[in-house]
A tleap script that builds the chain and sets N, CA, C and O, in Angstrom:
source leaprc.protein.ff14SB
mol = sequence {
  NMET PRO GLY PHE ILE LYS ARG ALA LEU THR
  LYS THR ILE MET ILE ARG THR ALA ARG GLY
  GLU THR GLN GLN ILE ASP ILE PRO PRO ASP
  LYS LYS LEU LEU TYR SER ILE TYR PHE ALA
  ILE THR ALA LEU ILE THR LEU THR THR LEU
  GLU THR THR TYR MET LEU ILE PHE GLN SER
  PHE ASN ASN GLU ILE PHE ALA ALA LEU MET
  LEU ILE VAL GLY THR ILE LEU GLY ALA LEU
  CYS GLY GLN ARG CSER
}
set mol.1.N position { 0.807 -1.203 0.000 }
set mol.1.CA position { 0.000 0.000 0.000 }
set mol.1.C position { 0.848 1.265 0.000 }
set mol.1.O position { 0.473 2.223 -0.676 }
set mol.2.N position { 1.979 1.329 0.722 }
set mol.2.CA position { 2.773 2.558 0.685 }
set mol.2.C position { 3.259 2.915 -0.721 }
set mol.2.O position { 3.357 4.097 -1.051 }
set mol.3.N position { 3.565 1.913 -1.558 }
set mol.3.CA position { 4.001 2.199 -2.915 }
set mol.3.C position { 2.904 2.833 -3.749 }
set mol.3.O position { 3.167 3.717 -4.564 }
set mol.4.N position { 1.666 2.379 -3.546 }
set mol.4.CA position { 0.533 2.939 -4.270 }
set mol.4.C position { 0.322 4.405 -3.903 }
set mol.4.O position { 0.075 5.234 -4.779 }
set mol.5.N position { 0.416 4.723 -2.630 }
set mol.5.CA position { 0.205 6.104 -2.186 }
set mol.5.C position { 1.326 6.998 -2.696 }
set mol.5.O position { 1.082 8.128 -3.118 }
set mol.6.N position { 2.548 6.494 -2.656 }
set mol.6.CA position { 3.683 7.288 -3.145 }
set mol.6.C position { 3.552 7.551 -4.642 }
set mol.6.O position { 3.855 8.651 -5.105 }
set mol.7.N position { 3.096 6.537 -5.417 }
set mol.7.CA position { 2.893 6.737 -6.853 }
set mol.7.C position { 1.768 7.730 -7.113 }
set mol.7.O position { 1.845 8.530 -8.045 }
set mol.8.N position { 0.721 7.677 -6.288 }
set mol.8.CA position { -0.412 8.587 -6.483 }
set mol.8.C position { -0.031 10.032 -6.196 }
set mol.8.O position { -0.601 10.950 -6.785 }
set mol.9.N position { 0.921 10.243 -5.301 }
set mol.9.CA position { 1.327 11.595 -4.931 }
set mol.9.C position { 2.537 12.103 -5.717 }
set mol.9.O position { 2.948 13.250 -5.540 }
set mol.10.N position { 3.108 11.270 -6.574 }
set mol.10.CA position { 4.270 11.681 -7.358 }
set mol.10.C position { 3.823 12.563 -8.513 }
set mol.10.O position { 2.907 12.216 -9.259 }
set mol.11.N position { 4.483 13.710 -8.647 }
set mol.11.CA position { 4.153 14.654 -9.703 }
set mol.11.C position { 5.069 14.385 -10.898 }
set mol.11.O position { 6.279 14.228 -10.731 }
set mol.12.N position { 4.499 14.334 -12.092 }
set mol.12.CA position { 5.251 14.087 -13.313 }
set mol.12.C position { 5.182 15.320 -14.204 }
set mol.12.O position { 4.099 15.823 -14.503 }
set mol.13.N position { 6.347 15.799 -14.624 }
set mol.13.CA position { 6.387 16.943 -15.533 }
set mol.13.C position { 7.187 16.561 -16.774 }
set mol.13.O position { 8.071 15.706 -16.726 }
set mol.14.N position { 6.863 17.197 -17.858 }
set mol.14.CA position { 7.559 16.979 -19.128 }
set mol.14.C position { 8.406 18.205 -19.428 }
set mol.14.O position { 7.916 19.334 -19.386 }
set mol.15.N position { 9.690 17.977 -19.734 }
set mol.15.CA position { 10.615 19.062 -20.035 }
set mol.15.C position { 11.194 18.829 -21.425 }
set mol.15.O position { 11.538 17.704 -21.786 }
set mol.16.N position { 11.295 19.890 -22.190 }
set mol.16.CA position { 11.894 19.800 -23.510 }
set mol.16.C position { 13.387 20.101 -23.381 }
set mol.16.O position { 13.778 21.132 -22.835 }
set mol.17.N position { 14.205 19.197 -23.887 }
set mol.17.CA position { 15.653 19.359 -23.798 }
set mol.17.C position { 16.140 20.284 -24.912 }
set mol.17.O position { 15.357 20.717 -25.757 }
set mol.18.N position { 17.443 20.581 -24.902 }
set mol.18.CA position { 18.035 21.469 -25.898 }
set mol.18.C position { 17.975 20.851 -27.290 }
set mol.18.O position { 17.948 21.574 -28.286 }
set mol.19.N position { 17.953 19.529 -27.369 }
set mol.19.CA position { 17.884 18.840 -28.661 }
set mol.19.C position { 16.458 18.771 -29.213 }
set mol.19.O position { 16.253 18.298 -30.331 }
set mol.20.N position { 15.508 19.218 -28.470 }
set mol.20.CA position { 14.120 19.186 -28.920 }
set mol.20.C position { 13.360 17.962 -28.453 }
set mol.20.O position { 12.177 17.824 -28.763 }
set mol.21.N position { 14.000 17.076 -27.720 }
set mol.21.CA position { 13.345 15.887 -27.203 }
set mol.21.C position { 12.614 16.235 -25.914 }
set mol.21.O position { 13.003 17.160 -25.201 }
set mol.22.N position { 11.571 15.504 -25.624 }
set mol.22.CA position { 10.876 15.698 -24.356 }
set mol.22.C position { 11.345 14.645 -23.364 }
set mol.22.O position { 11.538 13.477 -23.702 }
set mol.23.N position { 11.517 15.091 -22.156 }
set mol.23.CA position { 11.983 14.209 -21.091 }
set mol.23.C position { 10.987 14.262 -19.938 }
set mol.23.O position { 10.515 15.333 -19.556 }
set mol.24.N position { 10.681 13.112 -19.401 }
set mol.24.CA position { 9.732 13.013 -18.296 }
set mol.24.C position { 10.507 12.982 -16.989 }
set mol.24.O position { 11.433 12.189 -16.820 }
set mol.25.N position { 10.113 13.866 -16.056 }
set mol.25.CA position { 10.762 13.932 -14.747 }
set mol.25.C position { 9.700 13.691 -13.679 }
set mol.25.O position { 8.651 14.335 -13.677 }
set mol.26.N position { 9.981 12.762 -12.779 }
set mol.26.CA position { 9.093 12.467 -11.660 }
set mol.26.C position { 9.603 13.162 -10.411 }
set mol.26.O position { 10.768 13.020 -10.038 }
set mol.27.N position { 8.718 13.915 -9.768 }
set mol.27.CA position { 9.056 14.598 -8.526 }
set mol.27.C position { 8.354 13.853 -7.397 }
set mol.27.O position { 7.127 13.882 -7.310 }
set mol.28.N position { 9.126 13.177 -6.520 }
set mol.28.CA position { 8.488 12.401 -5.449 }
set mol.28.C position { 7.895 13.330 -4.380 }
set mol.28.O position { 8.348 14.462 -4.214 }
set mol.29.N position { 6.883 12.844 -3.662 }
set mol.29.CA position { 6.274 13.668 -2.610 }
set mol.29.C position { 7.189 13.773 -1.393 }
set mol.29.O position { 8.099 12.965 -1.204 }
set mol.30.N position { 6.929 14.775 -0.584 }
set mol.30.CA position { 7.672 14.982 0.655 }
set mol.30.C position { 7.325 13.880 1.663 }
set mol.30.O position { 6.196 13.388 1.689 }
set mol.31.N position { 8.289 13.502 2.479 }
set mol.31.CA position { 8.040 12.451 3.471 }
set mol.31.C position { 6.982 12.871 4.493 }
set mol.31.O position { 6.217 12.036 4.976 }
set mol.32.N position { 6.937 14.165 4.822 }
set mol.32.CA position { 5.920 14.641 5.769 }
set mol.32.C position { 4.520 14.434 5.203 }
set mol.32.O position { 3.602 14.045 5.925 }
set mol.33.N position { 4.362 14.695 3.914 }
set mol.33.CA position { 3.073 14.486 3.278 }
set mol.33.C position { 2.704 13.006 3.272 }
set mol.33.O position { 1.558 12.651 3.547 }
set mol.34.N position { 3.665 12.146 2.962 }
set mol.34.CA position { 3.400 10.712 2.974 }
set mol.34.C position { 2.981 10.230 4.351 }
set mol.34.O position { 2.008 9.486 4.478 }
set mol.35.N position { 3.701 10.644 5.378 }
set mol.35.CA position { 3.366 10.206 6.737 }
set mol.35.C position { 2.016 10.754 7.189 }
set mol.35.O position { 1.282 10.073 7.905 }
set mol.36.N position { 1.682 11.973 6.778 }
set mol.36.CA position { 0.374 12.517 7.159 }
set mol.36.C position { -0.757 11.778 6.443 }
set mol.36.O position { -1.826 11.587 7.023 }
set mol.37.N position { -0.541 11.361 5.199 }
set mol.37.CA position { -1.554 10.581 4.489 }
set mol.37.C position { -1.700 9.207 5.125 }
set mol.37.O position { -2.815 8.707 5.269 }
set mol.38.N position { -0.574 8.583 5.511 }
set mol.38.CA position { -0.645 7.290 6.202 }
set mol.38.C position { -1.435 7.425 7.503 }
set mol.38.O position { -2.261 6.570 7.821 }
set mol.39.N position { -1.181 8.501 8.254 }
set mol.39.CA position { -1.908 8.726 9.500 }
set mol.39.C position { -3.390 8.953 9.238 }
set mol.39.O position { -4.235 8.447 9.976 }
set mol.40.N position { -3.713 9.718 8.184 }
set mol.40.CA position { -5.112 9.993 7.873 }
set mol.40.C position { -5.845 8.718 7.460 }
set mol.40.O position { -7.008 8.530 7.819 }
set mol.41.N position { -5.180 7.849 6.715 }
set mol.41.CA position { -5.817 6.591 6.324 }
set mol.41.C position { -6.030 5.699 7.542 }
set mol.41.O position { -7.064 5.043 7.662 }
set mol.42.N position { -5.054 5.675 8.442 }
set mol.42.CA position { -5.211 4.901 9.684 }
set mol.42.C position { -6.362 5.453 10.525 }
set mol.42.O position { -7.152 4.687 11.077 }
set mol.43.N position { -6.455 6.776 10.622 }
set mol.43.CA position { -7.556 7.387 11.370 }
set mol.43.C position { -8.897 7.107 10.701 }
set mol.43.O position { -9.901 6.909 11.385 }
set mol.44.N position { -8.921 7.090 9.376 }
set mol.44.CA position { -10.149 6.780 8.650 }
set mol.44.C position { -10.618 5.363 8.934 }
set mol.44.O position { -11.807 5.135 9.156 }
set mol.45.N position { -9.703 4.419 8.929 }
set mol.45.CA position { -10.057 3.028 9.233 }
set mol.45.C position { -10.537 2.901 10.677 }
set mol.45.O position { -11.512 2.201 10.953 }
set mol.46.N position { -9.855 3.576 11.593 }
set mol.46.CA position { -10.234 3.521 13.005 }
set mol.46.C position { -11.622 4.124 13.235 }
set mol.46.O position { -12.444 3.540 13.941 }
set mol.47.N position { -11.878 5.279 12.645 }
set mol.47.CA position { -13.187 5.918 12.824 }
set mol.47.C position { -14.307 5.126 12.157 }
set mol.47.O position { -15.429 5.095 12.662 }
set mol.48.N position { -14.014 4.495 11.039 }
set mol.48.CA position { -15.025 3.652 10.397 }
set mol.48.C position { -15.376 2.472 11.287 }
set mol.48.O position { -16.546 2.112 11.418 }
set mol.49.N position { -14.363 1.870 11.897 }
set mol.49.CA position { -14.600 0.767 12.834 }
set mol.49.C position { -15.388 1.248 14.049 }
set mol.49.O position { -16.297 0.566 14.522 }
set mol.50.N position { -15.034 2.417 14.542 }
set mol.50.CA position { -15.746 2.980 15.695 }
set mol.50.C position { -17.214 3.254 15.364 }
set mol.50.O position { -18.100 2.943 16.161 }
set mol.51.N position { -17.470 3.833 14.198 }
set mol.51.CA position { -18.858 4.113 13.799 }
set mol.51.C position { -19.652 2.819 13.624 }
set mol.51.O position { -20.821 2.746 14.002 }
set mol.52.N position { -19.020 1.814 13.056 }
set mol.52.CA position { -19.701 0.531 12.858 }
set mol.52.C position { -20.057 -0.118 14.188 }
set mol.52.O position { -21.176 -0.596 14.372 }
set mol.53.N position { -19.107 -0.134 15.113 }
set mol.53.CA position { -19.403 -0.728 16.426 }
set mol.53.C position { -20.443 0.094 17.176 }
set mol.53.O position { -21.275 -0.472 17.884 }
set mol.54.N position { -20.413 1.408 17.036 }
set mol.54.CA position { -21.414 2.259 17.677 }
set mol.54.C position { -22.813 1.933 17.144 }
set mol.54.O position { -23.780 1.852 17.902 }
set mol.55.N position { -22.896 1.748 15.829 }
set mol.55.CA position { -24.198 1.429 15.229 }
set mol.55.C position { -24.679 0.042 15.647 }
set mol.55.O position { -25.877 -0.167 15.834 }
set mol.56.N position { -23.760 -0.899 15.794 }
set mol.56.CA position { -24.157 -2.240 16.212 }
set mol.56.C position { -24.597 -2.290 17.673 }
set mol.56.O position { -25.554 -2.985 18.017 }
set mol.57.N position { -23.904 -1.558 18.517 }
set mol.57.CA position { -24.206 -1.614 19.953 }
set mol.57.C position { -25.422 -0.762 20.305 }
set mol.57.O position { -26.328 -1.238 20.990 }
set mol.58.N position { -25.457 0.493 19.846 }
set mol.58.CA position { -26.503 1.418 20.267 }
set mol.58.C position { -27.667 1.527 19.281 }
set mol.58.O position { -28.650 2.209 19.572 }
set mol.59.N position { -27.580 0.876 18.132 }
set mol.59.CA position { -28.634 0.886 17.126 }
set mol.59.C position { -29.011 2.303 16.692 }
set mol.59.O position { -30.176 2.582 16.408 }
set mol.60.N position { -28.020 3.193 16.642 }
set mol.60.CA position { -28.259 4.563 16.181 }
set mol.60.C position { -27.004 5.073 15.470 }
set mol.60.O position { -25.949 4.438 15.496 }
set mol.61.N position { -27.147 6.211 14.849 }
set mol.61.CA position { -26.091 6.815 14.052 }
set mol.61.C position { -25.478 7.970 14.823 }
set mol.61.O position { -26.212 8.782 15.385 }
set mol.62.N position { -24.156 8.068 14.867 }
set mol.62.CA position { -23.484 9.146 15.586 }
set mol.62.C position { -23.000 10.184 14.577 }
set mol.62.O position { -22.142 9.894 13.743 }
set mol.63.N position { -23.551 11.390 14.656 }
set mol.63.CA position { -23.214 12.451 13.709 }
set mol.63.C position { -21.787 12.971 13.890 }
set mol.63.O position { -21.148 13.362 12.913 }
set mol.64.N position { -21.285 12.979 15.112 }
set mol.64.CA position { -19.946 13.509 15.362 }
set mol.64.C position { -18.864 12.619 14.738 }
set mol.64.O position { -17.895 13.121 14.168 }
set mol.65.N position { -19.032 11.320 14.847 }
set mol.65.CA position { -18.060 10.410 14.234 }
set mol.65.C position { -18.137 10.522 12.713 }
set mol.65.O position { -17.111 10.486 12.033 }
set mol.66.N position { -19.343 10.655 12.184 }
set mol.66.CA position { -19.505 10.798 10.738 }
set mol.66.C position { -18.872 12.105 10.254 }
set mol.66.O position { -18.262 12.138 9.186 }
set mol.67.N position { -19.011 13.166 11.022 }
set mol.67.CA position { -18.395 14.447 10.651 }
set mol.67.C position { -16.869 14.328 10.638 }
set mol.67.O position { -16.207 14.883 9.762 }
set mol.68.N position { -16.318 13.604 11.609 }
set mol.68.CA position { -14.869 13.385 11.631 }
set mol.68.C position { -14.427 12.544 10.432 }
set mol.68.O position { -13.369 12.791 9.854 }
set mol.69.N position { -15.235 11.556 10.064 }
set mol.69.CA position { -14.944 10.754 8.869 }
set mol.69.C position { -14.912 11.623 7.616 }
set mol.69.O position { -14.005 11.492 6.794 }
set mol.70.N position { -15.877 12.493 7.467 }
set mol.70.CA position { -15.930 13.349 6.289 }
set mol.70.C position { -14.776 14.345 6.271 }
set mol.70.O position { -14.269 14.684 5.202 }
set mol.71.N position { -14.357 14.816 7.440 }
set mol.71.CA position { -13.208 15.717 7.526 }
set mol.71.C position { -11.943 15.019 7.039 }
set mol.71.O position { -11.151 15.609 6.305 }
set mol.72.N position { -11.753 13.783 7.440 }
set mol.72.CA position { -10.555 13.046 7.037 }
set mol.72.C position { -10.608 12.702 5.550 }
set mol.72.O position { -9.587 12.774 4.866 }
set mol.73.N position { -11.771 12.332 5.045 }
set mol.73.CA position { -11.902 12.049 3.610 }
set mol.73.C position { -11.597 13.307 2.796 }
set mol.73.O position { -10.903 13.237 1.781 }
set mol.74.N position { -12.102 14.434 3.230 }
set mol.74.CA position { -11.816 15.701 2.547 }
set mol.74.C position { -10.345 16.064 2.579 }
set mol.74.O position { -9.806 16.592 1.606 }
set mol.75.N position { -9.697 15.780 3.699 }
set mol.75.CA position { -8.265 16.053 3.817 }
set mol.75.C position { -7.461 15.177 2.865 }
set mol.75.O position { -6.545 15.658 2.198 }
set mol.76.N position { -7.800 13.898 2.799 }
set mol.76.CA position { -7.078 12.983 1.907 }
set mol.76.C position { -7.292 13.384 0.447 }
set mol.76.O position { -6.335 13.442 -0.325 }
set mol.77.N position { -8.540 13.661 0.064 }
set mol.77.CA position { -8.809 14.063 -1.320 }
set mol.77.C position { -8.156 15.395 -1.656 }
set mol.77.O position { -7.653 15.569 -2.766 }
set mol.78.N position { -8.154 16.326 -0.732 }
set mol.78.CA position { -7.490 17.607 -0.964 }
set mol.78.C position { -5.995 17.451 -1.146 }
set mol.78.O position { -5.396 18.119 -1.989 }
set mol.79.N position { -5.385 16.571 -0.359 }
set mol.79.CA position { -3.951 16.341 -0.507 }
set mol.79.C position { -3.634 15.687 -1.842 }
set mol.79.O position { -2.660 16.057 -2.498 }
set mol.80.N position { -4.451 14.715 -2.252 }
set mol.80.CA position { -4.220 14.048 -3.533 }
set mol.80.C position { -4.401 14.996 -4.708 }
set mol.80.O position { -3.580 15.009 -5.625 }
set mol.81.N position { -5.461 15.785 -4.691 }
set mol.81.CA position { -5.704 16.720 -5.790 }
set mol.81.C position { -4.706 17.879 -5.790 }
set mol.81.O position { -4.262 18.320 -6.851 }
set mol.82.N position { -4.360 18.363 -4.622 }
set mol.82.CA position { -3.425 19.476 -4.529 }
set mol.82.C position { -2.009 19.099 -4.913 }
set mol.82.O position { -1.298 19.917 -5.498 }
set mol.83.N position { -1.589 17.918 -4.612 }
set mol.83.CA position { -0.239 17.486 -4.940 }
set mol.83.C position { -0.085 17.249 -6.435 }
set mol.83.O position { 0.982 17.506 -6.991 }
set mol.84.N position { -1.118 16.769 -7.085 }
set mol.84.CA position { -1.027 16.454 -8.511 }
set mol.84.C position { -1.034 17.687 -9.394 }
set mol.84.O position { -0.557 17.623 -10.527 }
set mol.85.N position { -1.555 18.798 -8.920 }
set mol.85.CA position { -1.645 19.997 -9.770 }
set mol.85.C position { -0.391 20.833 -9.696 }
set mol.85.O position { -0.303 21.873 -10.349 }
savepdb mol mol.pdb
quit
C-alpha cells in the first residue's frame, strides 16, 4: 500500500531538452506528506470501525463520528488533488 500512495502523490512533468526531445521527470512527494496521508488513512479506518461498532451496539447513528470521517476524507482528497496539480 505505501508504494501505491507514493505513486499517487508523485508529480510528473515533461521538459523539452536542448535537442528538442521531451523528457519526463518524476518529482516524489515529501516524506511529511506521505506520513500525514498514512496517519489519515489509519484514522479513517479507526473511525469507520468505531462508527460501525457504535451502530451495532446502540442501534443509532453518531453524527460527530460521521463528521470526523468526512473531515478526514476531505483532507485525503485535498492532498491528492493538490499534490497532482
